[in-house]
C-alpha positions, 0 to 999 in steps of 0.5 A, a space after each residue: 126679039 130673036 128666037 133662041 137657037 138650037 144650041 141655046 136650047 141644048 145648053 139649057 138641057 145639058 144636065 138632063 141630056 147627060 142624065 139620059 145618056 148615063 141611064 141609057 148607057 147603064 141599061 146596056 151595060 147592066 141587065 139588072 139596071 131596070 129591075 125593081 130591086 135596083 129601083 128600091 135600092 136607089 130609092 133607099 139611098 136617095 130618100 134623105 137627100 130627096 127630102 132635103 132637096 125639096 126644102 132647099 128648092 123652095 128656099 132657092 126659088 125664094 131667092 135665099 140659100 141655106 148652108 146649114 142644112 146638113 149640120 142641122 140634120 146631123 144635130 137633129 138626128 143625134 138628139 133623136 138617136 140619143 133620146 131613143 137610146 138613153 132617154 133624158 136623165 133627170 138627176 134631181 129626181 133620180 129618174 130617166 124619161 124614155 122615148 118611143 121611136 115616134 117620140 124620138 123623131 118628134 124631138 128631132 123634128 123639134 130641134 130642126 124646127 128650132 134651129 130653122 126658126 133661129 135661122 129665119 129670125 136672124 135673116 128676117 129680123 136682124 137682116 143678116 144675109 142668108 149666106 152669112 147667117 146659115 154659115 154661122 148656123 152650120 158651124 154652131 150645129 156642127 159643133 153642138 153635134 160633136 159635143 152632143 155625141 162626143 165624136 162617137 156614133 150612136 148605135 143600137 137604135 132598135 128595129 122600130 127606128 130602123 124601119 123608117 130607113 129601110 122599110 115602109 108602107 110600100 114594102 122595101 121603099 123607105 118610109 121617108 120616101 113613101 110618105 111623098 106618095 100619100 101626102 
């Protein structure tokens, strides 16, 4: 058994080394790079991708892949946003069920969980390869999102809902990122 050479070690660490060089270069080029405001801004911008990448890491470690993550997230967010802004219309009873921000988030999580369960069942029970199953779900979720929203953004979600993306228990850090500290 031969020992790995320095070149092989560097090849394994090239992404980390490139990141270190970029951080070092940016810290010299901009005096605000290591400021708390910049760190909070970066945390706000990466919080959603961080949450998704943790789940994807677990899937990849298990030997699978999920191509539908972004589309499922978009559909879940669209359903949650419309539940918050429009509620659920019950035409038969001539009434509307309105939701709080927490209720809308729960509905969005349930939609994501349902689609994830469908993906899991298709892969485990029907024995479809994860690449094929999640590619199909990507198309389905993307199409449903477009049908659900009519291709238009859903806005005016209110300050309570916006708090999840811009504020949280740690001040300006997003609640989605701050929750990792307490879990």
